[in-house]
N, CA, C and O atoms as CSV, one atom per row, in Angstrom:
chain,resi,resn,atom,element,x,y,z
A,1,MET,N,N,-34.964,128.012,-68.879
A,1,MET,CA,C,-36.074,128.202,-68.279
A,1,MET,C,C,-36.773,129.598,-68.405
A,1,MET,O,O,-36.222,130.627,-68.015
A,2,ILE,N,N,-38.056,129.575,-68.990
A,2,ILE,CA,C,-38.967,130.647,-68.801
A,2,ILE,C,C,-39.480,131.056,-67.755
A,2,ILE,O,O,-40.318,130.298,-67.267
A,3,SER,N,N,-39.214,132.290,-67.058
A,3,SER,CA,C,-39.831,132.554,-66.117
A,3,SER,C,C,-41.591,132.341,-66.098
A,3,SER,O,O,-42.066,132.183,-67.222
A,4,PRO,N,N,-42.486,132.324,-65.059
A,4,PRO,CA,C,-43.625,132.509,-64.910
A,4,PRO,C,C,-44.129,133.950,-65.093
A,4,PRO,O,O,-45.230,134.277,-65.535
A,5,LYS,N,N,-43.118,134.774,-64.670
A,5,LYS,CA,C,-43.842,136.443,-64.888
A,5,LYS,C,C,-43.318,136.809,-66.742
A,5,LYS,O,O,-43.913,137.468,-67.595
A,6,LEU,N,N,-42.436,136.309,-66.791
A,6,LEU,CA,C,-42.439,136.451,-68.718
A,6,LEU,C,C,-43.522,135.946,-69.635
A,6,LEU,O,O,-43.895,136.530,-70.652
A,7,LEU,N,N,-44.101,134.536,-69.070
A,7,LEU,CA,C,-44.977,134.325,-69.665
A,7,LEU,C,C,-46.540,134.947,-69.626
A,7,LEU,O,O,-47.399,134.682,-70.467
A,8,GLU,N,N,-46.695,135.706,-68.631
A,8,GLU,CA,C,-47.751,136.083,-67.787
A,8,GLU,C,C,-47.577,137.292,-68.848
A,8,GLU,O,O,-48.567,137.424,-69.568
A,9,ILE,N,N,-46.769,137.988,-69.035
A,9,ILE,CA,C,-46.286,139.248,-69.756
A,9,ILE,C,C,-46.454,138.877,-70.956
A,9,ILE,O,O,-46.897,139.848,-71.570
A,10,ASP,N,N,-46.325,137.865,-71.730
A,10,ASP,CA,C,-46.227,137.565,-73.134
A,10,ASP,C,C,-47.787,137.008,-73.433
A,10,ASP,O,O,-48.140,136.830,-74.598
A,11,ARG,N,N,-48.630,136.765,-72.395
A,11,ARG,CA,C,-49.806,136.349,-72.570
A,11,ARG,C,C,-50.913,137.876,-72.674
A,11,ARG,O,O,-51.866,138.055,-73.432
A,12,SER,N,N,-50.322,138.842,-71.572
A,12,SER,CA,C,-50.738,140.059,-71.538
A,12,SER,C,C,-50.801,140.954,-72.881
A,12,SER,O,O,-51.684,141.775,-73.132
A,13,ILE,N,N,-49.504,140.581,-73.835
A,13,ILE,CA,C,-49.366,141.308,-75.004
A,13,ILE,C,C,-50.001,140.699,-76.025
A,13,ILE,O,O,-50.057,141.336,-77.077
A,14,ARG,N,N,-50.523,139.567,-75.983
A,14,ARG,CA,C,-51.308,139.019,-76.951
A,14,ARG,C,C,-52.607,139.617,-76.944
A,14,ARG,O,O,-53.274,139.808,-77.961
A,15,ASN,N,N,-53.076,140.012,-75.371
A,15,ASN,CA,C,-54.469,140.627,-75.628
A,15,ASN,C,C,-54.358,142.376,-75.806
A,15,ASN,O,O,-55.242,143.175,-75.496
A,16,LEU,N,N,-53.216,142.648,-76.305
A,16,LEU,CA,C,-53.092,143.948,-76.801
A,16,LEU,C,C,-53.274,144.160,-78.537
A,16,LEU,O,O,-52.838,143.325,-79.330
A,17,SER,N,N,-54.018,145.469,-78.981
A,17,SER,CA,C,-54.267,145.234,-80.104
A,17,SER,C,C,-53.091,145.610,-81.164
A,17,SER,O,O,-52.117,146.251,-80.770
A,18,LEU,N,N,-53.195,145.234,-82.393
A,18,LEU,CA,C,-52.104,145.355,-83.125
A,18,LEU,C,C,-51.367,146.494,-83.083
A,18,LEU,O,O,-50.151,146.497,-83.270
A,19,GLU,N,N,-52.152,147.668,-82.802
A,19,GLU,CA,C,-51.435,148.784,-82.675
A,19,GLU,C,C,-51.073,149.033,-81.738
A,19,GLU,O,O,-50.393,150.060,-81.740
A,20,GLU,N,N,-51.251,148.331,-80.368
A,20,GLU,CA,C,-50.739,148.678,-79.397
A,20,GLU,C,C,-49.407,147.457,-79.210
A,20,GLU,O,O,-48.722,147.501,-78.188
A,21,GLN,N,N,-49.231,146.769,-79.911
A,21,GLN,CA,C,-48.301,145.576,-79.863
A,21,GLN,C,C,-47.218,146.265,-81.010
A,21,GLN,O,O,-46.041,146.305,-80.650
A,22,MET,N,N,-47.436,146.622,-81.903
A,22,MET,CA,C,-46.595,147.640,-82.810
A,22,MET,C,C,-45.796,148.745,-81.590
A,22,MET,O,O,-44.586,148.705,-81.367
A,23,TRP,N,N,-46.643,149.578,-80.983
A,23,TRP,CA,C,-46.019,150.726,-80.365
A,23,TRP,C,C,-45.139,149.576,-79.458
A,23,TRP,O,O,-43.995,149.513,-79.908
A,24,LEU,N,N,-45.318,148.789,-78.483
A,24,LEU,CA,C,-44.792,148.167,-77.430
A,24,LEU,C,C,-43.071,147.744,-78.631
A,24,LEU,O,O,-42.102,148.498,-78.716
A,25,LEU,N,N,-43.177,146.784,-79.143
A,25,LEU,CA,C,-42.197,146.826,-80.176
A,25,LEU,C,C,-41.397,147.888,-80.558
A,25,LEU,O,O,-40.190,147.695,-80.415
A,26,GLU,N,N,-41.850,149.289,-81.144
A,26,GLU,CA,C,-41.121,150.276,-81.391
A,26,GLU,C,C,-40.500,150.644,-79.899
A,26,GLU,O,O,-39.280,150.712,-79.754
A,27,SER,N,N,-41.169,150.814,-79.095
A,27,SER,CA,C,-40.647,151.366,-77.567
A,27,SER,C,C,-39.723,150.323,-77.050
A,27,SER,O,O,-38.843,150.846,-76.366
A,28,LEU,N,N,-39.606,148.951,-77.143
A,28,LEU,CA,C,-38.421,148.326,-76.747
A,28,LEU,C,C,-37.312,148.160,-77.483
A,28,LEU,O,O,-36.260,147.713,-77.024
A,29,VAL,N,N,-37.549,148.630,-79.063
A,29,VAL,CA,C,-36.111,148.657,-79.746
A,29,VAL,C,C,-35.658,150.100,-79.201
A,29,VAL,O,O,-34.591,150.134,-78.589
A,30,LYS,N,N,-36.311,151.179,-79.356
A,30,LYS,CA,C,-35.529,152.135,-78.595
A,30,LYS,C,C,-35.081,151.981,-77.401
A,30,LYS,O,O,-34.040,152.589,-77.150
A,31,ASN,N,N,-35.444,151.490,-76.756
A,31,ASN,CA,C,-34.737,150.905,-75.056
A,31,ASN,C,C,-33.744,150.126,-75.303
A,31,ASN,O,O,-32.805,150.342,-74.537
A,32,LEU,N,N,-33.500,149.047,-76.294
A,32,LEU,CA,C,-32.447,148.593,-76.628
A,32,LEU,C,C,-31.405,149.445,-77.034
A,32,LEU,O,O,-30.324,149.527,-76.451
A,33,ARG,N,N,-31.809,150.227,-78.268
A,33,ARG,CA,C,-30.793,150.758,-78.890
A,33,ARG,C,C,-29.995,151.363,-77.993
A,33,ARG,O,O,-28.775,151.237,-78.101
A,34,GLN,N,N,-30.617,152.190,-76.864
A,34,GLN,CA,C,-30.363,153.208,-76.052
A,34,GLN,C,C,-29.295,152.296,-74.692
A,34,GLN,O,O,-28.439,152.713,-73.912
A,35,LYS,N,N,-29.765,151.208,-74.890
A,35,LYS,CA,C,-28.785,150.838,-73.262
A,35,LYS,C,C,-27.706,149.870,-74.726
A,35,LYS,O,O,-26.828,149.040,-74.490
A,36,THR,N,N,-27.933,150.102,-75.430
A,36,THR,CA,C,-27.067,149.208,-76.456
A,36,THR,C,C,-25.736,150.154,-77.185
A,36,THR,O,O,-24.844,149.649,-77.866
A,37,ASN,N,N,-25.840,151.415,-76.902
A,37,ASN,CA,C,-25.458,152.438,-77.675
A,37,ASN,C,C,-23.984,152.956,-76.842
A,37,ASN,O,O,-23.702,153.995,-76.245
A,38,THR,N,N,-23.281,151.785,-77.103
A,38,THR,CA,C,-21.637,151.730,-76.859
A,38,THR,C,C,-20.600,151.542,-78.143
A,38,THR,O,O,-21.112,151.608,-79.260
A,39,ASN,N,N,-19.659,151.390,-78.078
A,39,ASN,CA,C,-18.907,150.682,-78.893
A,39,ASN,C,C,-18.722,149.558,-78.947
A,39,ASN,O,O,-18.493,149.077,-80.057
A,40,SER,N,N,-18.750,148.681,-77.750
A,40,SER,CA,C,-18.257,147.484,-77.730
A,40,SER,C,C,-19.545,146.530,-77.687
A,40,SER,O,O,-19.542,145.457,-77.083
A,41,PHE,N,N,-20.397,146.920,-78.233
A,41,PHE,CA,C,-21.975,146.003,-78.815
A,41,PHE,C,C,-21.749,145.934,-80.359
A,41,PHE,O,O,-21.511,146.929,-81.044
A,42,PRO,N,N,-21.855,144.554,-80.878
A,42,PRO,CA,C,-21.223,144.519,-82.110
A,42,PRO,C,C,-22.394,145.084,-83.125
A,42,PRO,O,O,-22.257,144.999,-84.345
A,43,LEU,N,N,-23.356,145.567,-82.615
A,43,LEU,CA,C,-24.634,145.823,-83.531
A,43,LEU,C,C,-25.048,147.359,-83.653
A,43,LEU,O,O,-25.459,148.074,-82.739
A,44,ASN,N,N,-24.884,147.640,-84.745
A,44,ASN,CA,C,-25.346,149.272,-84.901
A,44,ASN,C,C,-26.472,149.606,-84.559
A,44,ASN,O,O,-27.389,149.072,-85.183
A,45,SER,N,N,-26.765,150.409,-83.667
A,45,SER,CA,C,-28.539,150.470,-83.051
A,45,SER,C,C,-29.177,151.442,-84.124
A,45,SER,O,O,-30.407,151.412,-84.070
A,46,GLN,N,N,-28.649,152.327,-85.121
A,46,GLN,CA,C,-29.487,152.797,-86.088
A,46,GLN,C,C,-29.663,151.932,-87.091
A,46,GLN,O,O,-30.581,152.127,-87.889
A,47,ASP,N,N,-28.692,150.677,-87.234
A,47,ASP,CA,C,-28.913,149.684,-88.196
A,47,ASP,C,C,-30.277,148.940,-87.566
A,47,ASP,O,O,-31.210,148.774,-88.351
A,48,ILE,N,N,-30.420,148.524,-86.299
A,48,ILE,CA,C,-31.608,147.806,-85.662
A,48,ILE,C,C,-32.596,148.701,-85.606
A,48,ILE,O,O,-33.692,148.142,-85.621
A,49,GLU,N,N,-32.657,149.937,-85.543
A,49,GLU,CA,C,-33.880,150.524,-85.586
A,49,GLU,C,C,-34.583,150.815,-86.995
A,49,GLU,O,O,-35.810,150.852,-87.097
A,50,LYS,N,N,-33.872,150.983,-87.880
A,50,LYS,CA,C,-34.050,150.916,-89.393
A,50,LYS,C,C,-34.470,149.352,-89.923
A,50,LYS,O,O,-35.329,149.482,-90.795
A,51,GLU,N,N,-34.246,148.346,-89.756
A,51,GLU,CA,C,-34.763,146.922,-89.508
A,51,GLU,C,C,-35.786,146.853,-89.133
A,51,GLU,O,O,-36.706,146.485,-89.862
A,52,MET,N,N,-35.968,147.218,-87.749
A,52,MET,CA,C,-37.479,147.024,-87.119
A,52,MET,C,C,-38.643,147.918,-87.640
A,52,MET,O,O,-39.800,147.512,-87.750
A,53,ALA,N,N,-38.201,149.246,-87.968
A,53,ALA,CA,C,-38.897,150.376,-88.953
A,53,ALA,C,C,-39.356,149.120,-90.431
A,53,ALA,O,O,-40.559,148.953,-90.636
A,54,ASP,N,N,-38.656,148.592,-91.043
A,54,ASP,CA,C,-38.496,148.205,-92.038
A,54,ASP,C,C,-39.529,147.023,-91.859
A,54,ASP,O,O,-40.503,146.899,-92.602
A,55,MET,N,N,-39.253,146.198,-90.860
A,55,MET,CA,C,-39.866,145.212,-90.438
A,55,MET,C,C,-41.444,145.666,-89.988
A,55,MET,O,O,-42.318,144.840,-90.251
A,56,ALA,N,N,-41.774,146.675,-89.458
A,56,ALA,CA,C,-43.131,147.400,-88.913
A,56,ALA,C,C,-43.560,147.463,-90.407
A,56,ALA,O,O,-44.705,147.054,-90.594
A,57,ASN,N,N,-43.005,147.814,-91.319
A,57,ASN,CA,C,-43.879,148.313,-92.616
A,57,ASN,C,C,-43.685,147.577,-93.679
A,57,ASN,O,O,-43.695,148.102,-94.792
A,58,ASP,N,N,-43.458,146.128,-93.497
A,58,ASP,CA,C,-43.417,145.433,-94.603
A,58,ASP,C,C,-44.997,144.331,-94.695
A,58,ASP,O,O,-45.296,143.787,-93.632
A,59,HIS,N,N,-45.604,144.148,-95.506
A,59,HIS,CA,C,-46.498,143.980,-95.991
A,59,HIS,C,C,-46.806,142.650,-95.465
A,59,HIS,O,O,-47.806,142.472,-94.769
A,60,ASP,N,N,-45.649,141.305,-95.892
A,60,ASP,CA,C,-45.472,140.271,-95.141
A,60,ASP,C,C,-45.516,139.706,-93.841
A,60,ASP,O,O,-46.068,138.747,-93.302
A,61,ILE,N,N,-44.596,140.806,-93.456
A,61,ILE,CA,C,-44.931,140.913,-91.888
A,61,ILE,C,C,-46.176,141.046,-91.697
A,61,ILE,O,O,-46.830,140.013,-91.556
A,62,GLN,N,N,-46.851,142.341,-91.638
A,62,GLN,CA,C,-48.339,142.364,-90.942
A,62,GLN,C,C,-48.940,141.669,-91.117
A,62,GLN,O,O,-49.907,141.516,-90.370
A,63,THR,N,N,-48.681,140.654,-92.444
A,63,THR,CA,C,-49.885,139.466,-92.923
A,63,THR,C,C,-49.695,138.704,-91.877
A,63,THR,O,O,-50.695,138.349,-91.253
A,64,GLU,N,N,-48.480,138.307,-91.470
A,64,GLU,CA,C,-47.982,137.462,-90.794
A,64,GLU,C,C,-48.522,137.507,-89.236
A,64,GLU,O,O,-48.910,136.467,-88.703
A,65,ILE,N,N,-48.525,138.857,-88.482
A,65,ILE,CA,C,-48.765,139.341,-87.649
A,65,ILE,C,C,-50.387,139.067,-87.292
A,65,ILE,O,O,-50.812,138.425,-86.332
A,66,HIS,N,N,-51.034,139.622,-88.159
A,66,HIS,CA,C,-52.788,139.550,-88.581
A,66,HIS,C,C,-52.765,138.005,-88.211
A,66,HIS,O,O,-53.296,137.785,-87.122
A,67,VAL,N,N,-52.338,137.034,-88.777
A,67,VAL,CA,C,-52.597,135.902,-89.145
A,67,VAL,C,C,-52.315,135.149,-87.815
A,67,VAL,O,O,-52.979,134.173,-87.466
A,68,ILE,N,N,-51.112,135.755,-86.976
A,68,ILE,CA,C,-51.283,135.122,-85.699
A,68,ILE,C,C,-52.402,135.495,-84.722
A,68,ILE,O,O,-53.087,134.719,-84.056
A,69,ASP,N,N,-52.462,136.933,-84.768
A,69,ASP,CA,C,-53.634,137.595,-84.108
A,69,ASP,C,C,-54.909,136.760,-84.306
A,69,ASP,O,O,-55.743,136.660,-83.407
A,70,GLN,N,N,-55.012,136.302,-85.222
A,70,GLN,CA,C,-56.415,135.579,-85.653
A,70,GLN,C,C,-56.215,134.411,-84.871
A,70,GLN,O,O,-57.133,134.284,-84.060
A,71,GLU,N,N,-55.423,133.571,-84.810
A,71,GLU,CA,C,-54.977,131.784,-84.321
A,71,GLU,C,C,-54.907,132.573,-82.749
A,71,GLU,O,O,-55.709,131.958,-82.046
A,72,PHE,N,N,-54.418,133.418,-82.132
A,72,PHE,CA,C,-54.966,133.380,-80.836
A,72,PHE,C,C,-56.033,134.080,-80.232
A,72,PHE,O,O,-56.238,134.000,-79.020
A,73,ALA,N,N,-56.963,134.993,-81.255
A,73,ALA,CA,C,-57.892,135.316,-80.888
A,73,ALA,C,C,-58.539,134.692,-79.953
A,73,ALA,O,O,-58.928,135.422,-79.042
A,74,ILE,N,N,-58.825,133.410,-79.855
A,74,ILE,CA,C,-59.850,132.293,-78.798
A,74,ILE,C,C,-59.194,132.982,-77.200
A,74,ILE,O,O,-59.919,133.351,-76.276
A,75,THR,N,N,-57.638,133.025,-77.196
A,75,THR,CA,C,-57.222,133.558,-76.101
A,75,THR,C,C,-57.637,134.328,-75.723
A,75,THR,O,O,-57.715,134.255,-74.496
A,76,GLN,N,N,-58.141,135.458,-76.269
A,76,GLN,CA,C,-58.585,136.701,-75.456
A,76,GLN,C,C,-59.919,136.604,-75.088
A,76,GLN,O,O,-60.478,137.600,-74.631
A,77,MET,N,N,-60.516,135.549,-75.217
A,77,MET,CA,C,-61.760,135.116,-74.315
A,77,MET,C,C,-61.290,134.219,-73.031
A,77,MET,O,O,-62.042,133.321,-72.651
A,78,ASP,N,N,-60.062,134.455,-72.367
A,78,ASP,CA,C,-60.021,133.222,-71.328
A,78,ASP,C,C,-60.214,134.088,-69.710
A,78,ASP,O,O,-59.825,133.466,-68.721
A,79,GLY,N,N,-60.742,135.334,-69.532
A,79,GLY,CA,C,-61.203,135.857,-68.639
A,79,GLY,C,C,-60.200,137.362,-68.298
A,79,GLY,O,O,-60.260,138.334,-67.545
A,80,LEU,N,N,-59.445,136.917,-69.193
A,80,LEU,CA,C,-58.465,138.357,-68.747
A,80,LEU,C,C,-58.909,139.653,-69.383
A,80,LEU,O,O,-59.301,139.771,-70.543
A,81,GLU,N,N,-58.787,140.725,-68.375
A,81,GLU,CA,C,-59.704,142.093,-68.871
A,81,GLU,C,C,-58.668,142.867,-69.278
A,81,GLU,O,O,-57.687,142.814,-68.535
A,82,LYS,N,N,-58.562,143.737,-70.457
A,82,LYS,CA,C,-57.706,144.878,-70.973
A,82,LYS,C,C,-57.763,145.741,-70.086
A,82,LYS,O,O,-58.721,146.013,-69.364
A,83,GLN,N,N,-56.712,146.210,-70.115
A,83,GLN,CA,C,-56.323,147.495,-69.027
A,83,GLN,C,C,-56.147,148.624,-69.781
A,83,GLN,O,O,-55.859,149.690,-69.238
């Protein structure tokens, strides 16, 4: 079950600009890379970082992010203020 706190974070992220969302995604990947930089983890952290960078630069993914952003644009009017 998803916690209320996680749902609150999700709503807050949706209110960020596309640039802010991309920065957050890159920051999360870097954090995960640092935490998983062990031989016991099956994923190569450099591969993850490269894949995330490729995704961030992929036109189709950027288009999909824009479509999602447009779909949720109405929720930006829900009374939440940007910080």
